[in-house]
Backbone as JSON, one array per atom type, in Angstrom:
{
  "sequence": "MYIPKHFQINDDEFIYEMIEQYSFATLFSVHNGEPHATHLPLILNKTENALSGHFARQNEQWKDINNQQVLVVFQGPHCYISPSWYETSKAVPTWNYVSVHVFGELEIVEDQTVILDSLSEMVNKYESPVSSYNYKDVDSKYIEGMRKGIVAFKINITRIEAKAKLSQNHPVERQELVIQELEKSTDQDSLQIASLMKKNLVNNK",
  "N": [[-68.89, -16.23, -28.42], [-72.1, -15.17, -27.56], [-74.09, -13.57, -29.84], [-76.7, -11.73, -30.65], [-78.33, -10.72, -33.71], [-78.92, -7.93, -33.86], [-77.04, -6.84, -32.18], [-74.61, -7.28, -33.25], [-71.36, -6.4, -34.46], [-70.04, -5.22, -37.43], [-68.37, -3.41, -38.47], [-65.22, -2.79, -39.32], [-63.4, -0.71, -38.72], [-64.46, 0.4, -36.4], [-64.21, -1.78, -34.7], [-61.39, -2.06, -34.63], [-60.8, 0.35, -33.42], [-61.89, -0.04, -30.85], [-60.23, -2.14, -29.96], [-57.76, -0.86, -29.89], [-58.23, 1.28, -28.16], [-59.1, 0.07, -25.8], [-56.98, -1.6, -24.91], [-55.83, -3.15, -22.91], [-55.96, -6.31, -22.34], [-57.45, -9.66, -21.99], [-55.91, -12.7, -22.18], [-56.6, -15.89, -23.18], [-55.78, -19.32, -22.86], [-55.01, -22.85, -23.17], [-53.4, -24.42, -20.58], [-51.35, -26.85, -19.32], [-53.51, -28.59, -19.61], [-55.67, -27.2, -18.58], [-57.89, -24.31, -18.53], [-56.37, -21.13, -18.8], [-55.63, -17.7, -17.96], [-54.27, -14.52, -18.78], [-53.76, -11.14, -17.95], [-53.02, -8.4, -19.87], [-51.34, -5.75, -21.75], [-51.83, -5.22, -25.25], [-50.59, -4.81, -28.59], [-51.94, -3.72, -31.62], [-51.42, -4.66, -34.95], [-52.46, -3.65, -37.83], [-51.73, -3.95, -40.5], [-50.36, -6.38, -40.6], [-52.31, -7.93, -39.59], [-52.35, -8.77, -36.87], [-51.61, -9.29, -33.34], [-49.45, -8.14, -30.77], [-47.35, -8.79, -27.91], [-46.19, -9.47, -24.54], [-45.3, -12.01, -22.16], [-44.61, -12.22, -18.63], [-41.66, -13.92, -17.84], [-41.75, -15.71, -15.73], [-44.37, -16.42, -15.63], [-45.94, -19.23, -16.28], [-47.7, -19.84, -18.3], [-46.87, -19.39, -20.89], [-45.29, -21.54, -21.6], [-46.43, -23.77, -22.92], [-47.82, -22.7, -25.01], [-47.09, -22.0, -27.55], [-47.88, -21.9, -30.97], [-50.48, -22.47, -30.4], [-54.06, -22.22, -30.61], [-55.57, -19.33, -29.55], [-57.61, -17.22, -27.41], [-58.44, -13.84, -27.2], [-59.74, -11.34, -25.2], [-61.15, -8.21, -25.43], [-62.37, -5.85, -23.39], [-64.67, -3.4, -23.67], [-66.29, -0.21, -22.96], [-68.78, -0.32, -20.34], [-71.93, -0.56, -18.61], [-74.49, -0.36, -16.07], [-77.99, -0.57, -16.68], [-80.83, 0.91, -15.65], [-84.21, -0.1, -15.08], [-85.86, 1.84, -14.15], [-85.54, 4.03, -15.66], [-87.08, 3.82, -17.86], [-90.17, 4.26, -19.76], [-92.07, 2.58, -18.93], [-93.32, 0.19, -16.53], [-93.04, -2.41, -16.93], [-90.47, -3.95, -17.09], [-87.01, -4.98, -16.82], [-83.77, -4.84, -15.13], [-80.7, -4.32, -16.99], [-77.56, -4.71, -18.79], [-75.43, -2.66, -20.57], [-72.9, -2.82, -23.07], [-69.65, -3.08, -24.72], [-67.8, -5.48, -26.44], [-64.97, -7.25, -27.65], [-63.88, -10.15, -29.21], [-61.0, -11.83, -30.03], [-59.59, -14.27, -32.05], [-56.81, -16.39, -32.6], [-53.62, -17.71, -33.8], [-50.94, -18.27, -31.73], [-47.53, -17.34, -31.69], [-44.3, -17.75, -30.38], [-41.9, -15.2, -30.1], [-38.59, -14.87, -31.03], [-36.67, -13.27, -32.17], [-34.48, -10.78, -31.39], [-34.3, -8.1, -32.18], [-36.86, -7.58, -33.14], [-38.28, -7.93, -30.77], [-37.3, -5.83, -29.13], [-38.09, -3.63, -30.66], [-40.83, -3.94, -30.48], [-41.25, -3.54, -27.74], [-40.48, -0.88, -27.54], [-42.43, 0.3, -29.15], [-44.69, -0.19, -27.6], [-44.18, 1.31, -25.28], [-44.18, 3.87, -26.41], [-46.84, 4.05, -27.17], [-48.29, 4.18, -24.76], [-47.02, 6.0, -23.05], [-47.15, 9.39, -22.05], [-47.14, 12.1, -24.41], [-45.9, 14.36, -23.44], [-44.32, 13.46, -21.45], [-41.4, 13.11, -19.39], [-40.01, 10.83, -19.59], [-37.98, 8.73, -21.58], [-37.7, 5.99, -23.46], [-35.52, 5.3, -25.06], [-33.41, 6.45, -23.8], [-32.75, 4.94, -21.65], [-30.41, 2.91, -19.94], [-28.72, 0.54, -21.92], [-27.84, -1.94, -20.97], [-29.41, -2.32, -18.76], [-31.93, -2.48, -19.96], [-31.53, -4.83, -21.43], [-31.29, -6.66, -19.36], [-33.86, -6.57, -18.26], [-35.28, -7.45, -20.48], [-34.66, -10.13, -20.59], [-36.36, -11.13, -18.76], [-38.82, -11.5, -19.87], [-41.19, -13.01, -22.19], [-41.71, -12.74, -25.46], [-44.4, -12.46, -27.85], [-46.44, -13.12, -30.78], [-49.65, -12.83, -32.13], [-51.32, -14.24, -34.67], [-54.07, -13.2, -36.24], [-57.08, -14.94, -36.73], [-59.82, -14.85, -36.62], [-62.46, -12.6, -35.73], [-64.83, -11.63, -33.34], [-67.38, -9.4, -32.56], [-69.27, -7.37, -30.35], [-71.83, -5.05, -29.61], [-73.84, -4.07, -27.24], [-76.3, -2.0, -27.02], [-78.85, -1.22, -26.26], [-80.31, -1.57, -28.6], [-82.44, -3.22, -29.07], [-84.64, -2.04, -28.06], [-87.35, 0.4, -28.26], [-86.83, 3.49, -30.08], [-87.51, 5.8, -28.63], [-87.23, 4.95, -26.0], [-84.53, 4.32, -25.92], [-83.5, 6.87, -26.13], [-84.3, 7.95, -23.69], [-82.71, 6.42, -21.96], [-80.16, 7.29, -22.74], [-80.3, 9.97, -21.91], [-80.34, 9.65, -19.11], [-77.89, 8.35, -18.66], [-76.11, 10.33, -19.4], [-76.19, 12.01, -17.28], [-74.51, 11.02, -15.47], [-71.29, 10.78, -13.79], [-69.6, 8.84, -14.28], [-67.18, 7.44, -16.38], [-67.45, 5.24, -18.12], [-70.23, 5.03, -18.37], [-70.81, 7.45, -19.63], [-69.43, 7.05, -22.0], [-70.83, 4.89, -23.09], [-73.3, 6.16, -23.47], [-72.56, 8.0, -25.45], [-71.9, 6.26, -27.57], [-74.38, 5.07, -27.97], [-75.84, 7.26, -28.91], [-74.52, 7.77, -31.32], [-75.14, 5.44, -32.64], [-77.91, 5.65, -32.93], [-78.06, 7.87, -34.64], [-76.76, 6.86, -36.9], [-78.58, 4.99, -37.74], [-80.78, 6.29, -38.6]],
  "CA": [[-69.69, -15.21, -27.76], [-73.47, -15.11, -28.04], [-74.31, -12.25, -30.43], [-77.92, -11.53, -31.45], [-78.03, -9.94, -34.92], [-78.96, -6.47, -33.67], [-75.89, -6.41, -31.38], [-73.38, -7.67, -33.95], [-70.56, -5.32, -35.07], [-69.34, -5.62, -38.65], [-67.55, -2.26, -38.87], [-63.83, -3.09, -38.96], [-62.74, 0.46, -38.12], [-64.94, 0.5, -35.02], [-63.59, -2.89, -33.97], [-59.99, -1.71, -34.4], [-60.8, 1.45, -32.45], [-62.1, -0.63, -29.53], [-59.03, -2.9, -29.6], [-56.66, 0.07, -29.58], [-58.59, 2.12, -27.01], [-59.22, -0.78, -24.6], [-55.95, -2.58, -25.29], [-55.43, -4.02, -21.8], [-56.85, -7.42, -22.68], [-57.31, -10.93, -21.29], [-55.5, -13.73, -23.13], [-56.97, -17.22, -22.7], [-55.23, -20.48, -23.56], [-55.02, -24.07, -22.35], [-52.08, -24.66, -20.0], [-51.39, -28.09, -18.52], [-54.83, -29.19, -19.71], [-56.71, -26.38, -17.95], [-57.94, -22.94, -19.05], [-55.59, -20.12, -18.09], [-55.8, -16.35, -18.49], [-53.32, -13.49, -18.35], [-54.2, -9.79, -18.27], [-51.83, -7.72, -20.37], [-51.58, -4.84, -22.87], [-51.47, -5.76, -26.56], [-50.48, -3.84, -29.68], [-52.55, -4.19, -32.86], [-50.77, -4.33, -36.22], [-53.5, -3.88, -38.83], [-51.1, -4.38, -41.75], [-50.05, -7.81, -40.49], [-53.48, -8.59, -38.99], [-51.76, -9.49, -35.73], [-51.44, -8.64, -32.05], [-48.16, -8.47, -30.16], [-47.25, -8.51, -26.48], [-45.22, -10.34, -23.88], [-45.56, -12.57, -20.83], [-43.5, -12.32, -17.68], [-41.1, -15.26, -18.03], [-42.16, -16.58, -14.62], [-45.75, -16.84, -15.89], [-45.72, -20.45, -17.05], [-48.68, -20.0, -19.37], [-46.19, -19.35, -22.18], [-44.47, -22.72, -21.86], [-47.06, -24.7, -23.86], [-48.77, -21.9, -25.78], [-46.6, -21.79, -28.92], [-48.7, -22.49, -32.04], [-51.82, -22.81, -29.89], [-55.15, -21.31, -30.93], [-55.89, -18.63, -28.31], [-58.7, -16.24, -27.42], [-58.14, -12.59, -26.52], [-60.96, -10.56, -24.97], [-61.01, -6.78, -25.17], [-63.61, -5.37, -22.78], [-64.87, -1.97, -23.86], [-67.1, 0.43, -21.91], [-69.96, -1.08, -19.92], [-72.62, 0.07, -17.49], [-75.81, -0.83, -15.65], [-79.13, 0.16, -17.21], [-81.94, 0.76, -14.7], [-85.56, -0.05, -15.67], [-86.55, 3.04, -13.67], [-85.37, 5.07, -16.68], [-88.01, 3.56, -18.95], [-91.51, 4.84, -19.68], [-92.97, 1.51, -18.53], [-92.89, -0.58, -15.36], [-92.85, -3.79, -17.38], [-89.08, -4.0, -17.55], [-86.03, -5.49, -15.85], [-82.45, -4.25, -15.33], [-79.81, -4.97, -17.94], [-76.21, -4.16, -18.83], [-74.97, -2.32, -21.92], [-71.44, -3.0, -23.14], [-68.99, -3.41, -25.98], [-66.76, -6.49, -26.22], [-64.37, -7.79, -28.87], [-63.16, -11.4, -29.03], [-60.06, -12.09, -31.12], [-59.04, -15.63, -32.08], [-55.63, -16.45, -33.45], [-52.57, -18.66, -33.46], [-49.85, -17.56, -31.07], [-46.17, -17.82, -31.9], [-43.28, -17.12, -29.54], [-40.96, -14.41, -30.89], [-37.22, -15.0, -30.54], [-35.84, -12.24, -32.79], [-34.25, -9.74, -30.38], [-34.61, -6.79, -32.75], [-38.33, -7.48, -33.15], [-38.72, -7.79, -29.38], [-36.98, -4.49, -28.66], [-38.95, -2.7, -31.4], [-42.17, -4.11, -29.92], [-41.26, -2.88, -26.44], [-40.43, 0.56, -27.79], [-43.75, 0.7, -29.65], [-45.63, -0.22, -26.5], [-43.91, 2.48, -24.44], [-44.62, 5.06, -27.14], [-48.31, 4.08, -27.19], [-48.89, 4.5, -23.46], [-46.37, 7.12, -22.38], [-47.66, 10.69, -22.47], [-46.24, 12.84, -25.31], [-45.16, 15.39, -22.69], [-43.59, 12.81, -20.37], [-39.94, 13.27, -19.41], [-39.41, 9.5, -19.78], [-37.66, 8.33, -22.95], [-37.22, 4.6, -23.45], [-34.23, 5.22, -25.73], [-32.37, 6.98, -22.92], [-32.47, 3.97, -20.58], [-29.17, 2.15, -20.15], [-28.96, -0.66, -22.72], [-27.6, -3.13, -20.15], [-30.6, -2.47, -17.92], [-32.98, -2.96, -20.86], [-31.23, -6.22, -21.75], [-31.6, -7.44, -18.16], [-35.32, -6.65, -18.18], [-35.76, -8.23, -21.62], [-34.51, -11.55, -20.26], [-37.44, -11.52, -17.86], [-40.09, -11.58, -20.59], [-41.31, -13.88, -23.36], [-42.5, -12.0, -26.44], [-45.22, -13.29, -28.74], [-47.27, -12.52, -31.81], [-50.87, -13.59, -32.38], [-51.82, -14.07, -36.03], [-55.53, -13.2, -36.09], [-57.83, -15.79, -37.66], [-61.25, -14.51, -36.57], [-62.86, -11.6, -34.73], [-66.25, -11.49, -33.04], [-67.55, -8.15, -31.82], [-70.65, -7.14, -29.91], [-72.16, -3.79, -28.95], [-75.2, -4.13, -26.7], [-76.57, -0.58, -26.77], [-80.32, -1.07, -26.18], [-80.89, -1.53, -29.94], [-83.66, -4.02, -29.08], [-85.71, -1.23, -27.46], [-87.81, 1.49, -29.12], [-85.97, 4.67, -30.13], [-87.84, 6.71, -27.52], [-86.65, 4.39, -24.77], [-83.08, 4.49, -26.03], [-83.23, 8.28, -25.85], [-84.44, 8.11, -22.24], [-81.51, 5.83, -21.36], [-79.05, 8.21, -23.01], [-80.46, 11.14, -21.03], [-79.94, 9.27, -17.75], [-76.45, 8.05, -18.64], [-75.37, 11.58, -19.53], [-76.19, 12.68, -15.97], [-73.51, 10.34, -14.65], [-69.89, 11.2, -13.87], [-68.84, 7.63, -14.6], [-66.71, 7.54, -17.76], [-68.04, 4.17, -18.93], [-71.62, 5.4, -18.64], [-70.78, 8.53, -20.62], [-68.99, 6.48, -23.27], [-71.96, 4.13, -23.62], [-74.27, 7.15, -23.95], [-72.04, 8.53, -26.71], [-72.03, 5.21, -28.58], [-75.81, 4.92, -28.24], [-76.24, 8.4, -29.74], [-73.98, 7.55, -32.66], [-75.88, 4.34, -33.24], [-79.21, 6.18, -33.33], [-77.85, 8.73, -35.81], [-76.39, 6.02, -38.05], [-79.71, 4.17, -38.15], [-81.91, 7.13, -39.01]],
  "C": [[-71.08, -15.2, -28.39], [-73.75, -13.69, -28.55], [-75.62, -12.23, -31.23], [-77.61, -10.58, -32.61], [-77.99, -8.44, -34.69], [-77.82, -5.95, -32.79], [-74.55, -6.67, -32.09], [-72.7, -6.46, -34.58], [-69.85, -5.88, -36.29], [-68.43, -4.52, -39.19], [-66.12, -2.47, -38.4], [-63.15, -1.92, -38.25], [-63.18, 0.64, -36.66], [-64.31, -0.58, -34.16], [-62.14, -2.56, -33.64], [-59.86, -0.59, -33.36], [-60.97, 0.91, -31.02], [-60.87, -1.39, -29.06], [-57.91, -1.96, -29.16], [-56.97, 0.92, -28.34], [-58.64, 1.32, -25.71], [-58.23, -1.95, -24.74], [-55.42, -3.43, -24.14], [-56.41, -5.19, -21.81], [-56.64, -8.62, -21.76], [-57.04, -12.01, -22.33], [-55.77, -15.1, -22.51], [-56.3, -18.31, -23.55], [-55.39, -21.69, -22.65], [-53.59, -24.32, -21.89], [-52.17, -25.85, -19.05], [-52.8, -28.68, -18.48], [-55.96, -28.41, -19.09], [-56.73, -24.98, -18.57], [-57.15, -21.99, -18.17], [-55.81, -18.76, -18.74], [-54.73, -15.43, -17.93], [-53.86, -12.14, -18.81], [-52.98, -8.97, -18.67], [-52.17, -6.79, -21.53], [-51.11, -5.48, -24.17], [-51.47, -4.65, -27.6], [-51.06, -4.46, -30.94], [-51.73, -3.71, -34.05], [-51.77, -4.67, -37.32], [-52.93, -4.4, -40.15], [-50.84, -5.88, -41.74], [-51.22, -8.62, -39.96], [-53.03, -9.43, -37.79], [-51.75, -8.62, -34.48], [-50.07, -9.03, -31.51], [-48.15, -8.08, -28.69], [-46.19, -9.4, -25.87], [-45.72, -10.8, -22.52], [-44.37, -12.27, -19.93], [-42.98, -13.75, -17.79], [-41.53, -16.22, -16.92], [-43.61, -17.03, -14.74], [-45.69, -18.05, -16.81], [-46.75, -20.71, -18.14], [-48.0, -20.06, -20.74], [-45.54, -20.68, -22.57], [-45.1, -23.73, -22.82], [-48.07, -23.99, -24.76], [-48.35, -21.71, -27.23], [-47.41, -22.59, -29.93], [-50.1, -22.91, -31.57], [-52.83, -21.76, -30.35], [-55.61, -20.66, -29.62], [-57.07, -17.68, -28.52], [-58.26, -15.02, -26.61], [-59.43, -11.78, -26.4], [-60.6, -9.12, -24.63], [-62.35, -6.28, -24.64], [-63.69, -3.86, -22.92], [-65.69, -1.38, -22.74], [-68.32, -0.41, -21.59], [-70.62, -0.39, -18.74], [-74.0, -0.54, -17.27], [-76.9, 0.06, -16.24], [-80.34, -0.12, -16.31], [-83.3, 0.82, -15.41], [-86.35, 1.17, -15.21], [-86.43, 4.19, -14.69], [-86.38, 4.94, -17.81], [-89.36, 4.23, -18.71], [-92.53, 3.81, -19.23], [-92.42, 0.8, -17.3], [-92.65, -2.04, -15.71], [-91.46, -3.93, -17.98], [-88.19, -4.55, -16.43], [-84.68, -4.82, -16.12], [-81.66, -5.01, -16.41], [-78.45, -4.28, -17.91], [-75.87, -3.86, -20.28], [-73.44, -2.38, -21.94], [-70.97, -3.2, -24.57], [-67.89, -4.4, -25.66], [-66.28, -7.02, -27.56], [-63.59, -9.04, -28.51], [-62.29, -11.66, -30.26], [-59.5, -13.49, -30.98], [-57.81, -15.63, -32.99], [-54.63, -17.49, -32.97], [-51.38, -17.88, -32.91], [-48.51, -18.19, -31.39], [-45.21, -17.03, -31.02], [-42.27, -16.42, -30.45], [-39.57, -14.47, -30.24], [-36.31, -13.89, -31.04], [-35.7, -11.05, -31.84], [-34.57, -8.34, -30.9], [-36.12, -6.55, -32.76], [-38.86, -7.24, -31.75], [-38.49, -6.36, -28.89], [-37.83, -3.43, -29.36], [-40.37, -2.74, -30.83], [-42.29, -3.41, -28.57], [-41.27, -1.36, -26.59], [-41.78, 1.07, -28.27], [-44.78, 0.75, -28.52], [-45.44, 0.98, -25.57], [-44.43, 3.74, -25.11], [-46.14, 5.18, -27.16], [-48.87, 4.61, -25.87], [-48.26, 5.69, -22.74], [-46.9, 8.44, -22.93], [-46.66, 11.4, -23.38], [-45.39, 13.88, -24.58], [-44.36, 14.79, -21.52], [-42.08, 13.04, -20.52], [-39.23, 11.93, -19.64], [-39.18, 9.22, -21.26], [-37.01, 6.96, -22.91], [-35.82, 4.48, -24.05], [-33.08, 5.71, -24.85], [-31.98, 6.01, -21.81], [-31.23, 3.16, -20.93], [-29.45, 0.82, -20.85], [-28.76, -1.95, -21.92], [-28.8, -3.4, -19.24], [-31.76, -3.04, -18.75], [-32.78, -4.44, -21.18], [-31.58, -7.12, -20.56], [-33.12, -7.63, -18.01], [-35.88, -7.52, -19.3], [-35.68, -9.73, -21.33], [-35.63, -12.05, -19.36], [-38.8, -11.63, -18.53], [-40.03, -12.6, -21.72], [-42.25, -13.18, -24.33], [-43.28, -12.95, -27.34], [-45.96, -12.43, -29.76], [-48.48, -13.42, -32.01], [-51.35, -13.26, -33.79], [-53.34, -14.27, -36.0], [-56.2, -14.06, -37.16], [-59.31, -15.42, -37.7], [-61.51, -13.48, -35.48], [-64.37, -11.61, -34.59], [-66.42, -10.24, -32.19], [-69.02, -7.87, -31.55], [-70.78, -5.78, -29.23], [-73.61, -3.85, -28.52], [-75.55, -2.72, -26.21], [-78.07, -0.28, -26.78], [-80.98, -1.0, -27.55], [-82.2, -2.32, -30.03], [-84.84, -3.3, -28.43], [-86.14, -0.13, -28.44], [-86.88, 2.69, -29.03], [-86.23, 5.6, -28.96], [-87.23, 6.23, -26.21], [-85.13, 4.54, -24.78], [-82.69, 5.94, -25.69], [-83.34, 8.58, -24.36], [-83.2, 7.57, -21.51], [-80.31, 6.75, -21.55], [-79.11, 9.41, -22.08], [-79.99, 10.83, -19.61], [-78.44, 9.02, -17.66], [-75.62, 9.33, -18.68], [-75.37, 12.39, -18.24], [-75.07, 12.13, -15.07], [-72.14, 10.99, -14.8], [-68.99, 10.02, -14.2], [-68.47, 7.63, -16.08], [-67.28, 6.45, -18.66], [-69.47, 4.5, -19.31], [-71.69, 6.48, -19.72], [-70.36, 8.0, -22.0], [-70.12, 5.66, -23.91], [-73.03, 5.07, -24.17], [-73.85, 7.7, -25.31], [-72.2, 7.51, -27.85], [-73.49, 4.99, -28.95], [-76.3, 6.04, -29.16], [-75.76, 8.21, -31.17], [-74.76, 6.45, -33.38], [-77.25, 4.8, -33.72], [-79.09, 7.03, -34.59], [-77.58, 7.89, -37.05], [-77.57, 5.21, -38.59], [-80.94, 4.97, -38.56], [-82.01, 7.16, -40.53]]
}
């Protein structure tokens, strides 16, 4: 990923926050000699420095991915930035965004206990605390039948690249104008970018 110095993220906690908050990722690998991608939720294990998830068994991307170096892209908030918000007419449109690229070696997981624990962890992450659904209450035979339809994996992280393009290359006054306009929006990504821009300005004062 092309990352100019002023857009580079070196804050591990912020990176982990983006991975966990925007955990529906895109996993890229080479399958049958061509690039392939699958969109899927992933769980971050900071202690093990790893990601875990599973493919649908019918998705043949898994068949030659074991021990392969893969790329996972986590796309954070993003939004259009209009030059009409600036104090000058000498400007062009751009896009502000946060993106995290994770590189690692993928290994297929065969241990059934690990697989079931991983599935339970994923349900607990996404299911509402007040939901009436309880994964542990589901018939074990049904769970076993569904488990046979997936291929679990773990990605041992080797490198992370992270970028936050938040108008840092513009004067502070212009950044403040952009924030004001974004905060008028009802779009959640625009509001999130505005919030991140404000935090960035505060941190750099």
